[in-house]
C-alpha positions in Angstrom: 0.1 -0.1 0.5 1.9 3.0 -1.6 0.7 5.7 -2.1 -2.7 5.6 -2.0 -3.5 9.2 -2.2 -1.3 10.3 -5.4 -2.3 6.4 -7.1 -6.0 7.4 -6.7 -5.5 11.2 -8.5 -3.4 9.4 -11.4 -6.4 7.3 -12.2 -8.9 10.1 -12.3 -11.0 8.0 -9.4 -10.7 11.3 -6.9 -11.4 14.8 -8.4 -9.4 17.0 -6.7 -11.7 20.1 -6.4 -14.8 17.5 -5.2 -12.5 16.1 -2.4 -11.0 19.2 -1.3 -14.3 20.2 -0.4 -15.2 16.9 1.3 -13.4 18.4 4.7 -16.3 18.8 6.9 -18.3 15.5 6.2 -15.3 13.5 6.7 -14.9 15.3 10.2 -18.8 14.0 10.5 -17.4 10.3 9.6 -15.5 10.6 11.8 -17.2 11.5 14.5 -19.9 8.4 13.5 -16.8 5.9 13.7 -15.0 7.7 17.7 -19.1 7.2 18.5 -19.7 3.4 17.9 -16.7 2.6 18.5 -16.9 4.0 21.9 -19.9 0.9 22.5 -16.8 -1.3 22.8 -13.4 0.8 24.3 -13.3 4.0 25.5 -9.9 4.7 26.9 -6.1 3.5 26.0 -3.6 3.6 23.0 -5.5 3.4 19.5 -3.4 3.5 16.5 -5.0 4.1 12.4 -3.6 2.6 9.2 -3.9 4.6 6.9 -5.1 7.9 8.6 -4.8 10.4 5.5 -5.7 13.6 6.7 -6.4 13.0 10.2 -10.0 13.3 10.8 -10.1 11.0 13.1 -6.9 11.3 14.9 -8.3 14.8 16.0 -11.8 13.6 16.8 -10.2 10.2 18.6 -7.9 12.0 21.2 -10.1 13.7 23.4 -10.2 9.8 25.0 -7.2 7.9 23.1 -3.6 8.4 22.8 -4.4 8.5 19.1 -1.3 7.5 17.1 -1.8 7.2 12.7 0.7 5.7 10.2 -0.1 6.5 6.7 2.0 5.7 3.1 1.2 8.8 1.8 3.7 11.5 2.0 1.5 14.3 1.2 -1.6 13.6 3.6 0.7 12.1 6.3 2.9 15.9 6.0 -1.2 17.5 6.7 -2.4 15.5 9.4 1.6 16.4 11.1 1.1 20.1 9.8 -2.1 19.9 12.4 -0.6 18.8 15.2 -1.6 15.0 15.0 1.1 12.1 15.5 1.3 10.8 12.2 3.9 8.2 11.0 4.7 8.3 7.1 5.2 4.4 6.9 3.7 1.2 6.5 2.2 -0.6 9.6 5.2 -3.2 8.7 7.7 -0.7 8.5 6.7 1.1 11.8 8.3 -1.9 14.4 5.7 -0.7 17.0 6.5 -2.9 20.4 3.7 -6.1 20.3 1.0 -6.2 22.9 0.8 -2.0 23.0 -2.5 -0.7 21.6 -5.8 -1.0 22.9 -7.4 -0.6 19.4 -5.8 -0.9 16.3 -8.9 1.2 13.8 -8.7 0.5 9.6 -11.3 2.0 7.5 -11.0 0.9 3.7 -6.9 -0.1 3.9 -7.2 -4.0 4.0 -8.8 -4.0 0.9 -5.6 -2.5 -0.4 -2.9 -4.9 1.2 -0.9 -7.6 -0.6 -1.2 -9.5 1.8 -4.3 -9.2 4.6 -3.0 -11.4 6.2 0.0 -11.1 7.1 -1.3 -7.4 7.9 -4.0 -9.0 10.0 -0.4 -10.8 12.2 1.1 -7.6 12.7 -2.0 -6.4 14.1 -2.6 -8.8 16.2 0.7 -9.0 17.6 1.0 -5.7 18.2 -2.6 -4.8 19.9 -2.9 -5.7 24.1 -5.0 -9.3 24.8 -8.4 -8.2 25.0 -7.8 -5.3 22.1 -10.3 -4.6 20.0 -9.5 -4.8 15.4 -12.0 -2.4 13.6 -11.8 -3.1 10.0 -14.4 -1.5 7.2 -14.6 -2.8 4.0 -16.6 -3.2 0.9 -18.5 -6.8 1.1 -18.9 -7.9 -2.2 -21.7 -10.1 -1.2 -23.7 -7.5 -1.9 -26.6 -7.6 -5.0 -25.1 -4.5 -6.7 -22.2 -6.1 -7.8 -24.5 -9.0 -9.0 -26.1 -6.3 -10.6 -23.1 -4.5 -11.8 -20.6 -6.5 -12.6 -17.4 -5.0 -13.4 -18.8 -1.3 -13.0 -19.5 -1.4 -9.2 -18.4 1.5 -7.2 -15.8 -1.1 -5.2 -14.0 -1.8 -8.7 -10.6 0.4 -8.8 -7.6 -1.2 -9.1 -6.0 -0.2 -6.2 -8.1 -3.0 -4.3 -6.8 -6.4 -4.8 -9.0 -8.2 -2.7 -12.7 -8.0 -1.6 -14.7 -10.1 0.8 -17.4 -11.6 1.9 -18.9 -11.4 5.4 -17.6 -15.1 6.3 -14.0 -14.7 4.3 -13.5 -11.7 6.8 -14.4 -13.7 9.9 -11.9 -16.0 8.7 -9.4 -13.9 8.0 -10.1 -12.3 11.7 -10.5 -15.4 13.5 -7.2 -17.7 12.2 -4.9 -14.8 13.4 -5.9 -14.3 16.9 -9.4 -12.5 17.2 -12.8 -13.6 17.8 -15.5 -11.4 15.8 -17.6 -9.3 17.9 -20.0 -8.0 15.4 -20.1 -7.2 12.2 -22.7 -5.7 10.3 -23.5 -2.6 6.9 -21.6 0.5 7.3 -23.0 4.2 5.4 -21.3 7.1 5.2 -21.9 11.2 4.8 -21.2 13.3 1.7 -22.2 15.5 0.4 -25.2 15.7 -1.9 -22.0 17.6 -4.8 -20.3 14.6 -4.3 -22.6 12.0 -4.8 -23.8 13.8 -8.0 -19.7 13.7 -8.5 -19.6 9.6 -7.9 -22.7 9.0 -10.4 -21.7 10.4 -13.0 -19.1 7.8 -13.6 -22.0 5.6 -14.2 -24.9 8.2 -16.1 -23.7 11.3 -17.2 -26.6 12.6 -18.6 -28.7 12.1 -15.0 -25.3 13.8 -12.9 -25.5 16.4 -15.8 -29.6 16.7 -14.6 -29.1 16.5 -10.5 -26.2 19.4 -11.2 -27.8 21.5 -12.5 -30.9 21.0 -9.9 -28.6 21.1 -6.7 -27.0 24.7 -8.2 -30.0 26.2 -8.6 -31.2 24.9 -5.4 -28.1 25.3 -3.5 -28.2 21.9 -2.1 -24.7 21.4 -3.1 -23.5 21.4 0.8 -26.5 19.9 2.4 -25.6 16.1 3.9 -26.1 13.3 2.3 -26.4 9.7 4.1 -25.8 6.4 2.1 -25.7 2.7 2.9 -26.4 1.4 -0.4 -25.0 -2.2 2.1 -22.2 -2.7 -0.1 -19.9 -1.9 2.7 -19.0 -3.5 6.2 -18.0 -2.8 9.4 -16.0 -5.6 12.0 -15.4 -5.6 15.8 -12.9 -8.1 16.7 -11.2 -8.4 19.7 -8.2 -10.0 20.4 -8.2 -13.2 22.5 -6.5 -13.3 25.6 -3.5 -15.4 25.9 -5.6 -18.2 28.0 -7.5 -18.3 25.0 -5.0 -18.6 23.1 -3.5 -21.7 25.4 -7.2 -23.2 25.7 
């Protein structure tokens, strides 16, 4: 996973002007993800892998000692400029001590790894027994994949692996975790971004909606999208006695 943000820009998967306007909605998502995490754990050391510009780190700093790793140099620099503890590195190169973190979180990152199993084992190593792993990733067991096939929105060149709930559960449980919850996850975004994404599938409809949105001043309204093709997993590292048993 190297320079994901740069690759996305190179492949025209995002439009810089559209993405630059999404800061408020990234902050909304960070707060919502943190509130969801707090159902399981509310203090300790938190590591976010692929922390980008640091919205979750900023939100989590009120209750956690929060640290991030980000492989993209530009976005990690932005996070550090915000005063956040962000290491420009991959997880493997960071070489964290064992049994250190209470939470390891990664949102839309695991599908980019060349070896998810290797990375999950490393996450298990650096988590304390009883610590929490949080993973959000596309769910390929969705009607949208069956309907759209190669045009499904999650098919981009840097998405290397795709998971179903069953394969995601197996990946966690074969590498030191017990899955405690797995469910569908949604996303908050601007109407502007939604129309931009729609233009990939049906440009005429996107143009009509864009015109309406401009006339009615809807671009900066919040839209919540939950299509059932993204899952969020909470898994807990097994205690020592569970491993021995």
